[in-house]
Structure formats: C-alpha cells, structure tokens
C-alpha positions in Angstrom: 0.0 0.0 0.0 1.3 3.5 -0.8 0.3 4.8 2.6 2.7 2.4 4.4 5.7 3.3 2.4 5.6 6.9 3.7 8.2 7.5 6.4 6.6 10.7 7.7 3.3 9.0 8.8 4.1 9.1 12.6 4.8 12.8 12.3 1.6 13.5 10.5 -0.4 11.5 13.0 1.1 13.4 15.8 0.5 16.8 14.2 -3.1 16.0 13.3 -4.1 15.1 16.9 -3.7 11.5 18.1 -3.0 8.2 16.5 -5.9 5.7 16.2 -6.0 2.9 18.6 -7.3 2.2 22.1 -8.7 5.5 23.2 -8.0 6.0 26.9 -6.8 9.6 26.6 -5.7 11.9 23.8 -2.1 13.0 23.6 -0.9 16.0 21.6 2.3 18.1 21.6 2.1 20.8 24.3 1.9 23.7 21.8 -1.1 22.0 20.1 -3.1 21.7 23.4 -4.7 25.1 22.7 -6.5 23.5 19.7 -8.4 21.3 22.1 -8.9 23.2 25.4 -9.0 26.6 26.9 -9.1 27.9 30.5 -12.4 29.4 31.7 -11.5 29.6 35.3 -13.8 26.7 36.2 -16.9 28.8 36.1 -20.2 27.1 36.6 -22.7 27.7 33.7 -25.8 26.2 35.3 -27.0 24.1 38.2 -25.3 20.9 36.8 -21.9 22.5 37.1 -22.6 23.8 40.6 -23.4 20.2 41.7 -20.5 18.6 39.8 -17.8 21.1 40.8 -18.9 20.9 44.4 -18.8 17.1 44.3 -15.3 17.1 42.7 -14.0 19.5 45.3 -15.4 17.2 48.0 -13.6 14.3 46.4 -10.4 16.3 45.9 -10.5 16.0 42.1 -9.7 18.6 39.5 -12.0 19.0 36.6 -10.6 19.3 33.1 -10.4 22.7 31.4 -13.0 23.8 28.9 -12.8 22.4 25.4 -12.1 24.7 22.5 -14.8 25.8 20.0 -13.5 23.4 17.4 -13.7 20.4 19.7 -17.2 21.5 21.0 -18.5 21.9 17.4 -17.5 18.4 16.4 -18.5 16.9 19.7 -22.0 18.2 19.8 -22.7 17.3 16.2 -21.6 13.7 16.8 -23.3 13.3 20.2 -26.6 14.9 19.3 -27.2 14.5 15.5 -24.9 11.5 14.8 -22.7 13.3 12.3 -20.2 16.0 11.6 -20.7 19.6 10.3 -20.1 20.4 6.6 -17.0 22.6 6.0 -19.3 25.5 5.5 -21.1 24.9 8.8 -17.8 24.5 10.6 -16.3 27.7 9.1 -19.5 29.7 10.0 -19.4 28.6 13.6 -15.6 29.0 14.1 -15.6 32.5 12.6 -18.7 33.6 14.6 -17.5 36.1 17.3 -20.7 35.8 19.3 -20.2 34.8 22.9 -23.4 32.7 23.0 -22.7 30.8 19.8 -22.4 27.5 21.6 -25.9 27.8 23.1 -27.3 28.9 19.7 -25.7 25.8 18.1 -27.3 23.6 20.7 -30.7 25.1 20.0 -30.2 24.7 16.2 -29.2 21.0 16.4 -32.0 20.1 18.9 -34.6 21.5 16.4 -33.0 19.9 13.3 -34.4 16.7 11.6 -30.9 15.1 12.1 -31.6 15.1 15.8 -34.9 13.3 15.2 -33.1 10.7 13.1 -30.3 10.1 15.6 -32.5 10.1 18.7 -34.9 7.6 17.0 -31.9 5.3 16.3 -31.0 5.4 20.0 -34.6 4.4 20.9 -34.6 1.7 18.3 -31.5 0.2 19.9 -33.2 0.2 23.3 -36.6 -1.0 22.1 -35.1 -3.7 19.8 -36.5 -2.6 16.4 -35.4 -5.6 14.3 -37.1 -7.7 11.7 -35.3 -11.0 12.1 -34.2 -13.4 14.8 -34.5 -13.3 17.7 -36.9 -10.4 17.8 -38.9 -11.2 14.6 -40.9 -8.0 14.2 -40.8 -8.6 10.4 -40.2 -5.7 8.0 -43.7 -4.3 8.1 -43.8 -4.3 11.9 -40.3 -2.8 12.2 -41.3 0.0 9.8 -44.5 0.7 11.7 -42.6 0.8 15.0 -39.9 3.0 13.6 -42.3 5.6 12.1 -44.2 5.9 15.4 -40.9 6.4 17.4 -39.7 8.9 14.9 -42.9 10.9 15.1 -42.8 10.8 18.9 -39.2 12.3 18.8 -40.0 14.8 16.1 -43.0 16.2 18.0 -41.0 16.0 21.3 -43.8 13.9 22.9 -43.6 14.3 26.7 -41.8 11.3 28.2 -44.7 10.4 30.5 -47.0 10.2 27.5 -44.4 8.3 25.5 -44.0 5.7 28.3 -47.8 5.3 28.8 -48.4 4.9 25.1 -45.9 2.0 24.9 -47.1 0.3 28.1 -50.7 0.4 26.9 -49.8 -0.6 23.3 -52.2 -3.1 21.6 -53.8 -3.9 18.3 -52.2 -4.9 15.0 -48.4 -4.7 15.0 -48.6 -3.6 11.3 -50.8 -0.6 12.2 -50.1 0.4 15.8 -46.5 1.3 16.5 -46.8 0.9 20.3 -48.2 -2.6 19.9 -44.7 -3.7 18.8 -43.4 -2.9 22.3 -44.8 -6.2 23.3 -43.7 -7.9 20.1 -40.1 -6.9 20.2 -39.0 -9.6 22.7 -37.4 -12.9 22.3 -40.3 -14.8 23.9 -43.8 -13.5 24.3 -44.1 -14.6 27.9 -45.2 -12.5 30.9 -41.8 -12.8 32.6 -40.0 -11.6 29.5 -42.4 -8.7 29.0 -41.9 -7.6 32.6 -38.1 -7.8 32.1 -38.4 -5.5 29.0 -40.5 -3.0 30.9 -38.1 -2.8 33.9 -35.1 -2.5 31.6 -36.6 0.3 29.5 -38.4 2.4 32.1 -36.4 1.7 35.3 -33.0 0.9 33.8 -33.0 -2.3 35.9 -32.4 -6.0 35.2 -35.1 -8.2 36.8 -32.8 -11.2 36.9 -31.1 -9.5 39.8 -34.3 -8.9 41.7 -35.6 -11.1 44.5 -38.1 -13.7 43.2 -41.0 -12.2 45.1 -40.4 -8.7 43.6 -40.0 -10.2 40.1 -43.2 -12.2 40.3 -45.1 -9.2 41.5 -44.1 -7.3 38.4 -45.0 -10.2 36.1 -48.6 -10.0 37.3 -49.2 -6.7 35.5 -48.4 -8.3 32.1 -49.9 -11.7 32.7 -53.1 -11.0 30.7 -51.4 -10.0 27.4 -52.2 -12.3 24.5 -51.4 -12.6 20.8 -53.3 -13.8 17.8 -52.4 -14.1 14.1 -54.5 -12.7 11.2 -54.9 -13.7 7.5 -52.2 -11.2 6.6 -48.7 -12.7 6.5 -46.8 -12.2 9.8 -49.4 -9.8 11.3 -50.3 -10.2 14.9 -52.8 -8.6 17.1 -51.8 -7.8 20.7 -54.8 -7.8 23.0 -55.7 -8.1 26.7 -57.4 -11.2 28.0 -60.1 -9.8 30.3 -59.9 -12.8 32.7 -59.6 -11.2 36.2 -56.4 -11.5 38.1 -56.2 -14.2 40.8 -56.0 -11.3 43.4 -57.0 -7.6 43.0 -54.2 -6.6 45.2 -50.9 -5.9 43.4 -47.4 -4.9 44.5 -45.3 -2.3 42.7 -41.5 -2.5 42.4 -41.0 0.1 45.2 -43.0 -2.2 47.6 -46.2 -0.1 47.7 -49.4 -1.8 46.9 -52.5 -1.0 44.8 -55.7 -2.5 43.5 -56.8 -3.6 40.0 -60.6 -3.3 39.9 -62.6 -5.8 37.9 -62.5 -5.0 34.2 -59.5 -2.6 34.6 -56.3 -3.3 32.6 -53.5 -4.2 35.0 -51.0 -2.4 32.7 -52.9 0.9 33.2 -52.6 0.5 36.9 -48.9 -0.1 36.5 -48.5 2.9 34.1 -50.3 5.2 36.6 -47.8 4.2 39.3 -44.8 4.4 37.0 -45.3 7.9 35.7 -46.5 9.7 38.8 -44.4 12.7 39.8 -43.4 11.0 43.0 -41.8 8.0 41.3 -38.2 9.2 41.2 -36.9 5.8 39.9 -38.7 6.4 36.6 -37.3 9.9 36.3 -33.8 9.0 37.3 -33.7 6.1 34.8 -34.4 8.4 31.8 -32.2 11.2 33.2 -29.3 8.8 33.5 -29.9 7.5 30.0 -29.9 11.0 28.5 -26.7 11.8 30.3 -25.2 8.6 28.9 -26.4 9.4 25.4 -24.8 12.8 25.6 -21.5 11.9 27.2 -21.0 8.1 26.8 -20.7 7.7 30.6 -23.7 7.2 32.8 -24.1 8.8 36.2 -25.0 5.2 36.9 -23.0 3.1 34.5 -24.0 1.1 32.6 -27.4 2.8 32.3 -29.3 -0.5 32.1 -27.9 -1.8 35.4 -29.5 0.4 38.1 -29.3 -1.3 41.5 -28.4 -0.6 45.1 -24.9 -2.2 44.6 -24.2 0.0 41.5 -24.8 3.5 43.0 -24.6 6.8 41.0 -21.2 8.5 41.1 -23.0 11.8 41.9 -26.4 11.2 43.4 -27.2 14.9 43.8 -26.8 15.4 40.0 -29.1 12.5 39.2 -31.7 13.7 41.6 -31.5 17.2 40.2 -32.0 16.0 36.6 -34.9 13.7 37.7 -36.6 16.6 39.5 -35.9 18.9 36.6 -37.6 16.5 34.2 -40.8 16.8 36.2 -40.5 20.6 36.4 -40.0 20.7 32.6 -43.2 18.6 32.2 -41.2 15.6 30.9 -39.6 17.6 28.0 -36.6 15.5 27.1 -35.1 18.2 24.9 -35.1 20.6 27.8 -32.9 18.1 29.8 -30.7 17.7 26.8 -30.3 21.5 26.5 -29.4 21.7 30.1 -26.7 19.0 29.8 -25.2 20.3 26.5 -25.0 23.9 27.8 -23.2 22.8 31.0 -19.5 23.3 31.5 -19.4 19.6 32.6 -20.4 18.5 29.1 -18.0 21.0 27.5 -14.9 19.8 29.4 -11.8 19.0 27.5 -10.6 15.4 27.1 -7.3 16.2 28.8 -7.7 15.1 32.4 -5.9 17.0 35.1 -5.8 13.9 37.2 -3.1 11.2 36.9 -5.8 8.5 37.4 -7.8 8.9 34.1 -10.3 6.2 35.0 -11.1 7.9 38.3 -11.5 11.3 36.5 -13.8 9.7 33.9 -15.9 7.9 36.4 -16.4 11.0 38.6 -17.3 13.3 35.6 -14.0 15.2 35.8 -13.2 14.9 32.1 -15.1 14.3 28.9 -14.7 10.6 28.0 -12.9 9.7 24.7 -14.6 6.7 23.0 -14.7 5.3 19.5 -17.5 6.5 17.3 -20.6 4.4 16.7 -20.5 2.4 13.5 -23.4 4.4 11.9 -21.8 7.7 12.7 -18.5 6.7 11.3 -20.0 5.3 8.1 -22.0 8.5 7.6 -18.9 10.6 8.1 -17.0 8.6 5.4 -20.1 8.9 3.1 -20.2 12.7 3.6 -16.5 13.3 3.1 -15.8 10.8 0.3 -19.2 11.0 -1.4 -19.8 7.3 -1.2 -22.7 5.0 -2.0 -22.7 2.0 0.3 -24.3 -1.4 -0.7 -26.5 -2.9 2.0 -27.6 -6.5 2.6 -30.5 -8.0 4.5 -31.3 -11.2 6.2 -34.9 -10.8 5.1 -35.5 -13.0 2.0 -37.5 -10.1 0.3 -35.8 -7.1 -1.4 -35.9 -4.9 1.7 -32.2 -4.0 1.5 -32.6 -1.3 -1.1 -32.0 2.2 0.3 -32.1 5.4 -1.7 -28.7 7.1 -2.1 -30.0 10.2 -0.1 -30.7 8.1 3.0 -28.2 8.3 5.8 -27.0 5.3 7.8 -28.6 6.6 11.0 -32.0 6.6 9.2 -32.0 2.9 8.5 -35.1 1.5 10.3 -34.1 -2.1 10.7 -30.8 -3.4 12.2 -31.2 -6.4 9.8 -30.3 -4.1 6.9 -26.6 -3.8 7.2 -23.2 -3.5 5.5 -19.8 -5.2 6.0 -18.5 -1.9 7.5 -21.3 -1.7 10.1 -20.8 -5.3 11.1 -17.0 -4.7 11.5 -17.5 -1.6 13.6 -19.9 -3.2 16.1 -23.3 -1.8 15.2 -26.0 -2.8 17.7 -27.6 -6.2 17.1 -30.7 -5.1 19.0 -31.1 -8.6 20.3 -31.6 -7.7 24.0 -31.9 -3.9 24.2 -28.9 -3.8 26.5 -25.8 -1.6 26.0 -23.9 -4.8 25.4 -25.6 -5.2 22.0 -23.3 -2.5 20.6 -19.6 -2.8 20.6 -17.4 0.3 20.5 -14.2 -1.6 21.2 -11.3 -1.2 18.8 -10.1 -4.5 17.2 -7.6 -5.6 14.7 -10.0 -5.8 11.8 -10.9 -2.1 12.2 -7.2 -1.1 12.4 -6.4 -3.1 9.3 -9.3 -1.6 7.4 -8.4 2.0 8.4 -4.7 1.5 7.6 -4.7 -1.0 4.6 -8.1 -1.5 3.1 -8.3 -1.2 -0.7 -11.6 0.6 -0.4 -10.2 3.3 1.9 -7.1 3.7 -0.3 -9.4 4.2 -3.3 -11.5 6.8 -1.5 -8.4 8.7 -0.5 -7.0 8.6 -4.0 -10.3 9.8 -5.4 -10.9 12.7 -3.0 -7.4 14.1 -2.6 -7.3 15.8 -6.1 -10.6 17.5 -5.3 -8.9 19.5 -2.6 -5.5 20.0 -4.3 -6.4 20.6 -8.0 -6.3 24.4 -7.5 -2.7 24.4 -6.1 -0.2 26.1 -8.5 3.4 25.0 -8.8 5.5 25.5 -5.8 7.4 28.4 -7.4 4.2 30.4 -8.0 4.2 33.7 -5.9 0.8 32.8 -4.3 1.7 29.2 -3.6 1.9 29.6 0.1 -1.5 31.4 0.3 -3.2 28.7 -1.8 -1.5 26.0 0.2 -2.9 27.6 3.4 -6.4 27.7 1.9 -6.2 24.0 0.9 -5.0 23.0 4.3 -7.9 24.9 5.9 -10.4 23.1 3.6 -8.9 19.7 4.4 -9.0 20.2 8.2 -12.5 21.7 8.1 -13.8 18.7 6.1 -12.0 16.0 8.1 -11.6 17.4 11.6 -14.1 20.3 11.7 -11.5 22.9 12.7 -8.7 25.0 11.3 -5.2 23.6 11.4 -2.6 25.2 13.6 0.4 27.0 12.1 2.6 24.0 12.7 0.1 21.8 10.9 0.0 24.2 8.0 3.8 24.2 7.8 3.8 20.4 7.9 1.2 20.3 5.1 3.3 22.6 2.9 6.3 20.3 3.4 4.3 17.3 2.5 2.9 18.8 -0.6 6.3 19.8 -1.8 7.5 16.2 -1.2 4.5 14.9 -3.2 2.8 13.2 -0.2 -0.5 15.0 -0.2 -2.7 11.9 -0.3 -0.7 10.5 2.6 -1.8 13.5 4.7 -5.5 12.6 4.0 -4.9 9.0 4.8 -3.2 9.9 8.1 -6.0 12.3 9.1 -8.5 9.5 8.7 -6.3 7.4 11.0 -6.2 9.9 13.9 -8.1 9.4 17.1 -9.4 12.9 16.6 -11.2 11.7 13.5 -12.5 8.4 14.7 -13.4 9.1 18.3 -15.8 11.2 20.3 -13.5 13.7 22.0 
C-alpha cells in the first residue's frame, strides 16, 4: 500500500491530533493543546456545574479545562445528531465572534431533523427494532414501530405520555407502533415482557431482583395475548379480560395497589410508574440522557441500576430527575441543560493522573470510539460514497435510496460489512452490550490498509489540491494555506494550527498530499468522540 511506504506518517499522525488505537486519553504536543482546550476559570454555567464542581471539590478531584470551539463543534454534532458539520457549517461557527454561539448551536441542532433521526436510532436500539431473529418484528412491523418512534421524537412527545403509550400498546403490530413494544421480545411470555418493561423504564435488570419482587411485576403483564391474522406475519396484541387471581398488586417500590374488575393491570402499573413522586422512573431516563450525551452514565451502565451500583454523583441524578418533572417531561429541555453545561463541555485532557477515576467521577469528557453508523455517515459525507447494503430478510428490503443516511435505517437487519465490522448494535436484547465500540484488529487493518479506503483517499485528494499552483508560484503559500484549511475543516471540523499548516506545505512539496489525507482518517481525533 502506498500509505505504508511513507516515512513521515508518525509525524503526520502526531501533528493531526492523536493516532488511532485504544482511546483511553488523547495526547498531543504541548503547543497544540490550545487546539483542544481553553481555561475558563472553572466557572459554573448552570446548576449541573454547581453540583458537579462541588462534588469534585469534596472528592479532591480537579475538573478538566473547557474544550475549544473546534472540539465543541464536532462533539455536539456527533453526540446529538450523529454526524459532523459540513466545512461551510464549521467555518461559519468558528468564525462567529458571538459569545453565545455554543448555546445557539445547541438550539439549532436540537430542532433539526438530524436530531430526530439520531435520537430515533437510540430508541430503536433500546426497544429492539429488528425484523429478524431473535426479535422477529418482520419488515412491516419494524417499519411501523420506527415511524411511530420517529414521530414521537419529532414532536417531542412528553416522556410520561411516551411511556404510557408504549405500556398500553395493543392492536395490529402492522398498524399500531406501540403494539410492537410487546412484540419486540425474544419470547412473548409475561416474565420476558416484565423484564423488558423494567429494563426500558427503570434501567433495571429483573434477573437481579428477589423472586417475590420479580413475580409481583410479572402479574401486570400476565393477561397479554397474541393472535395471528390472515395477513402474512401480522399479529394482534390484545388483553385477556380474565380477572387476576387477586385484585391486590405490589409495585416494584414495595407499595401496593388494586386492580378493579375490568381494569387493565397495565394501566394501573402505568399510573404508578409515571406519577411525579416516582423518582426511579425519572432517574432512569435522566441517567440514560446523560449517557447518550456523554458516553458515561451517572449510573453506569445505564441499564444496570441497582443498590450495589450507585450513582457517582447522586445529587446530580436527583436534580436531573426533578428537573424533568419541572419541565413537564420535556426530554429536549434536559438535553439542552446538559449540553450547555461546563461539565459536558470539558476537555478530554484530564488534570488527574488517574484517568479512569477522572472519567468515572465526571472530571473529564470521556474519549470513545464513534458508533458504526456515525463513522460510516462521516465517510459517506467526506468521500461522497454509495454504500451497498444486505439484508437477512428474503425479500428485497435491502434497497435504500442514495440520499438516505445510515442513521436513518429502520431495521438493524439491513446492514453492511462496515457496520458489522465496527460493532453496530444487534438489537437482540436492548442492552448496552448489544453494541460494541471496542477497537479491534479488523478495524485497524481496514483504516490502515483497506483497498476501499485507499481508493476513496485517492479519489478525493485531487478535489482538494487541484487548484494548487506549482511551488514556485508567488501565491503558492497562500493557496496551500487555503487547501490545508479546507482539508482540516472537512475532516476534523477545525482550522489547522500553524505547525500543521507548515507540515502540510512540506508534505505537498514532497509529493505526499494523499498520505496526509490517509493519516488524518487514522487519527483518534477523526474516529473518536472527543
């Protein structure tokens, strides 16, 4: 491969940020640190920061400095809309002198269709939107479920209404999106349905509960039944009206209630779940939103809430849970609060020697590899690709129009070799473990040696450099600077430093322009949330 013959690659990787590999912490030459962080005097921006900074002081931990505008721009795009800005969007933000431009960008992204697509994908992972084994929604059911979820996100349906709609879902799974909540399980048995409910709405795993508590939850879903129709693979979810053995029921918090004759037990459970006093419900979704925004739950992992896995900052989790009620279950309002906090906008450079401790206690923004869908969409955007997809379904459901982004794919059964290699969620269980963001040898070899990537780099490099005159031209330095700016904005969403511009000029003179592009794609700055 031409890329591997280049002796300057380590220098390029160093100058462009950080080499791709296991991402515990970024490293960069000291003069380049200003590209990634700035000192704001550790000033709290909202109540989140007041709580976190006080907690860190109590634990004798130093928070990281504030991240730079370039880092924030790329971070918030990847975390909230599952992509990166175009060079034009990056330039407009970086050149904007307004002091409130970060808050304006947050508002812009939260109101964009791209947020709706990315947030729907997150819900699809959690709710197991999948046509084939072991969930078996089938394509029509998966599409119906996806459309309902997307509309709920688009209209910012209050979370209490969202939860109630899913819990009371019934009817045809081809016509009612919420009916698929009780279809998207491996086995349609009351214990499995109860397990899914606890996992989604309480962030808890019932296999760790005492048997008595688990059995009490199962009662609420013991009257759900299914029947087929004449339409292929359609099922009707309905309630068997046979009364419960006892009208007295026990909720997961130990309180008791009554299911009157003729009343749906699920409705009784939903009334208990979403009441303002039920902090467990609010804490679970607040913790999940924090995880979706930062990659690190206040309780981590977010699907394993239990007494023996306490939150690292209980005051923060309680505040977010209470704020959700005050905001009338507006999830975007909680997102806005998180994204505008200094805690979210911290640098990735920890000021503690123990990085794991800093990460666990919210003293640094956690570096982690990008999700497979985000990375594929980045490559599509930069290299103008058309990706072929395959499907396990024996019908022609794998066709996707060229304009469709990867994050808009409804069914996890429609996939590509790239998505499989980079650990896209299988949606088999709805747990965080369904997705793998670990770095492995296949990924490293693809990014360094794949023929596909080599061809993409060879094809796109001339588009950036075709306007460069010969090196003896009087305006060569100016044009070289413009080309370097365009490359860095396209690939890294920021302007290059002066040392990076000088490195680029030397590489162009030596005839190694395409190696610069290849090296940028192989930096941790390109391939990780940071």
